Short mmCIF file of the C-alpha atoms (twelve columns), coordinates in Angstrom:
data_MODEL
# 
_entry.id   MODEL 
# 
loop_
_atom_site.group_PDB 
_atom_site.id 
_atom_site.type_symbol 
_atom_site.label_atom_id 
_atom_site.label_alt_id 
_atom_site.label_comp_id 
_atom_site.label_asym_id 
_atom_site.label_seq_id 
_atom_site.Cartn_x 
_atom_site.Cartn_y 
_atom_site.Cartn_z 
_atom_site.pdbx_PDB_model_num 
ATOM 1   C CA . UNK A 1   -0.013  0.171  0.075  1 
ATOM 2   C CA . UNK A 2   1.082   3.416  -0.826 1 
ATOM 3   C CA . UNK A 3   0.544   6.177  1.569  1 
ATOM 4   C CA . UNK A 4   0.402   9.789  0.549  1 
ATOM 5   C CA . UNK A 5   2.978   12.503 1.857  1 
ATOM 6   C CA . UNK A 6   -0.199  14.243 3.493  1 
ATOM 7   C CA . UNK A 7   -1.060  11.267 5.662  1 
ATOM 8   C CA . UNK A 8   2.840   10.765 6.514  1 
ATOM 9   C CA . UNK A 9   3.099   14.467 7.909  1 
ATOM 10  C CA . UNK A 10  0.029   13.949 9.777  1 
ATOM 11  C CA . UNK A 11  1.232   10.878 11.512 1 
ATOM 12  C CA . UNK A 12  4.320   12.620 12.166 1 
ATOM 13  C CA . UNK A 13  2.558   15.391 14.008 1 
ATOM 14  C CA . UNK A 14  0.489   13.167 16.057 1 
ATOM 15  C CA . UNK A 15  3.433   11.131 17.272 1 
ATOM 16  C CA . UNK A 16  5.339   14.472 18.116 1 
ATOM 17  C CA . UNK A 17  2.495   15.693 20.127 1 
ATOM 18  C CA . UNK A 18  2.146   12.402 22.027 1 
ATOM 19  C CA . UNK A 19  6.045   12.802 22.855 1 
ATOM 20  C CA . UNK A 20  5.859   16.106 23.492 1 
ATOM 21  C CA . UNK A 21  4.388   16.127 26.873 1 
ATOM 22  C CA . UNK A 22  6.130   12.885 28.202 1 
ATOM 23  C CA . UNK A 23  7.840   14.885 31.148 1 
ATOM 24  C CA . UNK A 24  5.321   15.693 34.082 1 
ATOM 25  C CA . UNK A 25  6.585   16.771 37.463 1 
ATOM 26  C CA . UNK A 26  4.766   18.189 40.290 1 
ATOM 27  C CA . UNK A 27  5.983   20.866 42.541 1 
ATOM 28  C CA . UNK A 28  4.907   21.515 46.171 1 
ATOM 29  C CA . UNK A 29  5.202   24.861 47.683 1 
ATOM 30  C CA . UNK A 30  4.214   24.952 51.547 1 
ATOM 31  C CA . UNK A 31  3.857   28.631 52.699 1 
ATOM 32  C CA . UNK A 32  1.563   29.985 55.380 1 
ATOM 33  C CA . UNK A 33  -0.529  27.246 55.938 1 
ATOM 34  C CA . UNK A 34  -1.103  26.345 52.353 1 
ATOM 35  C CA . UNK A 35  0.199   23.750 50.298 1 
ATOM 36  C CA . UNK A 36  0.213   24.710 46.374 1 
ATOM 37  C CA . UNK A 37  0.618   22.205 43.701 1 
ATOM 38  C CA . UNK A 38  2.227   23.105 40.398 1 
ATOM 39  C CA . UNK A 39  2.543   20.654 37.194 1 
ATOM 40  C CA . UNK A 40  5.690   21.089 35.234 1 
ATOM 41  C CA . UNK A 41  5.606   19.652 31.696 1 
ATOM 42  C CA . UNK A 42  8.836   18.890 30.004 1 
ATOM 43  C CA . UNK A 43  10.812  21.062 32.438 1 
ATOM 44  C CA . UNK A 44  9.498   24.324 30.781 1 
ATOM 45  C CA . UNK A 45  5.858   24.765 31.163 1 
ATOM 46  C CA . UNK A 46  4.298   25.381 34.638 1 
ATOM 47  C CA . UNK A 47  0.631   25.208 35.517 1 
ATOM 48  C CA . UNK A 48  -1.038  25.878 39.079 1 
ATOM 49  C CA . UNK A 49  -3.314  22.831 39.791 1 
ATOM 50  C CA . UNK A 50  -4.583  23.457 43.290 1 
ATOM 51  C CA . UNK A 51  -4.033  24.900 46.523 1 
ATOM 52  C CA . UNK A 52  -4.885  23.144 49.584 1 
ATOM 53  C CA . UNK A 53  -5.636  24.754 52.992 1 
ATOM 54  C CA . UNK A 54  -3.927  23.139 55.818 1 
ATOM 55  C CA . UNK A 55  -6.428  24.674 58.243 1 
ATOM 56  C CA . UNK A 56  -8.651  21.966 57.130 1 
ATOM 57  C CA . UNK A 57  -6.286  19.299 57.531 1 
ATOM 58  C CA . UNK A 58  -7.593  15.998 59.328 1 
ATOM 59  C CA . UNK A 59  -4.202  13.994 58.770 1 
ATOM 60  C CA . UNK A 60  -1.432  12.570 56.672 1 
ATOM 61  C CA . UNK A 61  -0.489  9.085  56.276 1 
ATOM 62  C CA . UNK A 62  1.817   6.962  54.133 1 
ATOM 63  C CA . UNK A 63  0.170   5.530  51.142 1 
ATOM 64  C CA . UNK A 64  -0.890  1.972  51.654 1 
ATOM 65  C CA . UNK A 65  -0.908  2.293  55.514 1 
ATOM 66  C CA . UNK A 66  -3.345  0.823  57.919 1 
ATOM 67  C CA . UNK A 67  -5.028  4.412  58.222 1 
ATOM 68  C CA . UNK A 68  -5.392  4.597  54.197 1 
ATOM 69  C CA . UNK A 69  -7.347  1.214  54.129 1 
ATOM 70  C CA . UNK A 70  -10.422 3.255  55.395 1 
ATOM 71  C CA . UNK A 71  -10.621 5.303  52.135 1 
ATOM 72  C CA . UNK A 72  -13.654 3.434  50.708 1 
ATOM 73  C CA . UNK A 73  -15.773 4.640  53.826 1 
ATOM 74  C CA . UNK A 74  -16.029 8.084  52.883 1 
ATOM 75  C CA . UNK A 75  -18.948 8.281  50.658 1 
ATOM 76  C CA . UNK A 76  -18.780 11.803 49.409 1 
ATOM 77  C CA . UNK A 77  -15.157 12.375 48.716 1 
ATOM 78  C CA . UNK A 78  -12.785 13.836 45.953 1 
ATOM 79  C CA . UNK A 79  -9.121  12.317 45.231 1 
ATOM 80  C CA . UNK A 80  -6.667  14.234 43.711 1 
ATOM 81  C CA . UNK A 81  -3.373  12.133 42.509 1 
ATOM 82  C CA . UNK A 82  -0.274  14.568 42.294 1 
ATOM 83  C CA . UNK A 83  2.357   12.046 43.234 1 
ATOM 84  C CA . UNK A 84  5.348   10.455 41.294 1 
ATOM 85  C CA . UNK A 85  3.440   7.722  39.975 1 
ATOM 86  C CA . UNK A 86  6.361   5.528  39.581 1 
ATOM 87  C CA . UNK A 87  7.438   5.398  43.382 1 
ATOM 88  C CA . UNK A 88  4.149   4.904  44.851 1 
ATOM 89  C CA . UNK A 89  5.872   3.429  48.392 1 
ATOM 90  C CA . UNK A 90  7.324   7.256  48.932 1 
ATOM 91  C CA . UNK A 91  3.728   8.691  48.252 1 
ATOM 92  C CA . UNK A 92  1.587   10.068 51.263 1 
ATOM 93  C CA . UNK A 93  -2.054  10.911 51.582 1 
ATOM 94  C CA . UNK A 94  -3.450  14.159 53.088 1 
ATOM 95  C CA . UNK A 95  -7.143  14.204 54.102 1 
ATOM 96  C CA . UNK A 96  -8.957  17.310 54.636 1 
ATOM 97  C CA . UNK A 97  -12.291 18.394 55.041 1 
ATOM 98  C CA . UNK A 98  -14.036 20.755 52.879 1 
ATOM 99  C CA . UNK A 99  -16.967 23.623 53.526 1 
ATOM 100 C CA . UNK A 100 -19.194 21.177 51.238 1 
ATOM 101 C CA . UNK A 101 -19.059 18.208 53.912 1 
ATOM 102 C CA . UNK A 102 -16.770 16.157 51.260 1 
ATOM 103 C CA . UNK A 103 -13.595 14.752 52.443 1 
ATOM 104 C CA . UNK A 104 -10.555 15.679 50.185 1 
ATOM 105 C CA . UNK A 105 -7.699  13.208 49.562 1 
ATOM 106 C CA . UNK A 106 -4.529  14.621 48.119 1 
ATOM 107 C CA . UNK A 107 -2.036  11.759 46.986 1 
ATOM 108 C CA . UNK A 108 1.287   13.565 46.770 1 
ATOM 109 C CA . UNK A 109 5.258   12.607 46.899 1 
ATOM 110 C CA . UNK A 110 6.843   15.064 49.492 1 
ATOM 111 C CA . UNK A 111 10.667  15.055 49.824 1 
ATOM 112 C CA . UNK A 112 12.280  14.954 53.136 1 
ATOM 113 C CA . UNK A 113 12.386  18.750 53.684 1 
ATOM 114 C CA . UNK A 114 8.798   19.265 52.902 1 
ATOM 115 C CA . UNK A 115 7.793   16.484 55.203 1 
ATOM 116 C CA . UNK A 116 9.997   17.609 58.016 1 
ATOM 117 C CA . UNK A 117 8.472   21.258 57.656 1 
ATOM 118 C CA . UNK A 118 4.730   19.343 57.856 1 
ATOM 119 C CA . UNK A 119 5.868   17.188 60.930 1 
ATOM 120 C CA . UNK A 120 7.192   20.455 62.633 1 
ATOM 121 C CA . UNK A 121 3.650   22.473 61.997 1 
ATOM 122 C CA . UNK A 122 1.538   19.417 62.493 1 
ATOM 123 C CA . UNK A 123 3.063   16.766 64.612 1 
ATOM 124 C CA . UNK A 124 -0.164  15.203 65.710 1 
ATOM 125 C CA . UNK A 125 -1.617  14.865 62.117 1 
ATOM 126 C CA . UNK A 126 1.563   13.451 60.180 1 
ATOM 127 C CA . UNK A 127 1.984   9.420  60.665 1 
ATOM 128 C CA . UNK A 128 4.448   7.587  59.015 1 
ATOM 129 C CA . UNK A 129 3.495   4.231  59.986 1 
# 
């Protein structure tokens, strides 16, 4: 089968588009009781995703821990996964309550520095078991 030059160009454009957005990183910035989550595409383009108010924090626990086994018990809930998907054992889940009586779950991968800051400000709410 012979293909036209136009269809070859179209195929190349689709492949370029798919591979262009392959590097995705998340940046967490904690300041003034708020955690800001930004998505960085290809180490060049930044997009603000969400801001989490830690005044509404219930607790933070390691992903897969005993505290996280009760996630399905929350009927009215929202789940955000802003973690390094390849290293799930380094992920934590922060559980918040919001004004709409819903439970908000944030899965994220904090580095040691951010985890130390969160432990400092919320010592009774950060669990590593």
